[in-house]
C-alpha positions as CSV (number, residue, x, y, z in Angstrom):
1,X,3.7,8.9,-4.1
2,X,1.4,10.5,-6.7
3,X,0.0,7.0,-7.4
4,X,-0.8,6.4,-3.8
5,X,-2.7,9.7,-3.4
6,X,-4.6,9.1,-6.6
7,X,-6.1,5.8,-5.5
8,X,-8.9,5.6,-2.9
9,X,-7.6,5.4,0.7
10,X,-9.7,2.3,1.5
11,X,-8.0,0.4,-1.3
12,X,-4.6,0.7,0.3
13,X,-5.9,-0.4,3.7
14,X,-7.6,-3.4,2.2
15,X,-4.5,-4.3,0.1
16,X,-2.1,-4.1,3.1
17,X,-4.5,-6.0,5.3
18,X,-4.9,-8.7,2.7
19,X,-1.2,-9.1,2.3
20,X,-0.8,-9.3,6.1
21,X,-3.5,-11.9,6.4
22,X,-2.2,-14.0,3.5
23,X,1.3,-13.8,4.9
24,X,0.2,-15.1,8.2
25,X,-2.1,-17.8,6.9
26,X,-0.2,-19.4,4.0
27,X,1.9,-22.3,5.1
28,X,3.4,-25.6,4.0
29,X,4.3,-25.5,0.3
30,X,3.1,-21.9,0.0
31,X,5.1,-20.6,3.0
32,X,7.5,-18.8,0.7
33,X,4.6,-16.9,-0.8
34,X,3.4,-16.0,2.8
35,X,6.9,-14.8,3.5
36,X,6.9,-12.6,0.4
37,X,3.6,-11.0,1.4
38,X,5.0,-10.3,4.9
39,X,8.1,-8.7,3.4
40,X,5.8,-6.5,1.2
41,X,4.0,-5.3,4.3
42,X,7.3,-4.8,6.1
43,X,8.7,-2.8,3.2
44,X,5.6,-0.6,3.1
45,X,5.7,0.0,6.9
46,X,9.5,0.6,6.7
47,X,8.9,3.2,4.0
48,X,6.3,5.0,6.1
49,X,8.7,4.8,9.0
50,X,11.5,6.4,6.9
51,X,9.1,9.2,5.8
52,X,8.0,10.0,9.4
53,X,11.3,9.4,11.1
54,X,12.2,13.1,11.7
55,X,8.8,13.9,13.3
56,X,8.7,10.9,15.7
57,X,10.0,10.8,19.3
58,X,12.4,8.1,20.4
59,X,9.7,5.8,21.9
60,X,7.5,5.9,18.8
61,X,10.5,5.2,16.5
62,X,11.4,2.2,18.6
63,X,7.9,0.7,18.5
64,X,7.5,1.2,14.8
65,X,11.0,-0.2,14.1
66,X,10.2,-3.2,16.3
67,X,7.0,-3.9,14.2
68,X,9.0,-3.8,11.0
69,X,11.7,-6.1,12.4
70,X,9.1,-8.5,13.8
71,X,7.5,-8.8,10.3
72,X,10.9,-9.5,8.8
73,X,11.6,-12.1,11.5
74,X,8.2,-13.8,10.8
75,X,9.0,-13.9,7.1
76,X,12.4,-15.5,7.9
77,X,10.7,-18.1,10.1
78,X,8.2,-18.8,7.4
79,X,10.9,-19.5,4.8
80,X,12.9,-21.7,7.1
81,X,9.8,-23.8,8.0
82,X,9.9,-23.1,11.7
83,X,6.6,-21.3,11.7
């Protein structure tokens, strides 16, 4: 956590956005790498969800959990070659 607060905020946004873009774009023989990037984004968002869980209402928890699960599902489809 101390490392995240020490780096510039824009760097984290650019990194997560780049991982998401690469995860969605990479296909064919690099689909496994795209799935890896999607799982990295899902892990980061899941970590943020776990940190904010006590403060969120039921609807907000559901939507954020749905986003994390959707990223995991996309990564699964990338690895199996269906996407």
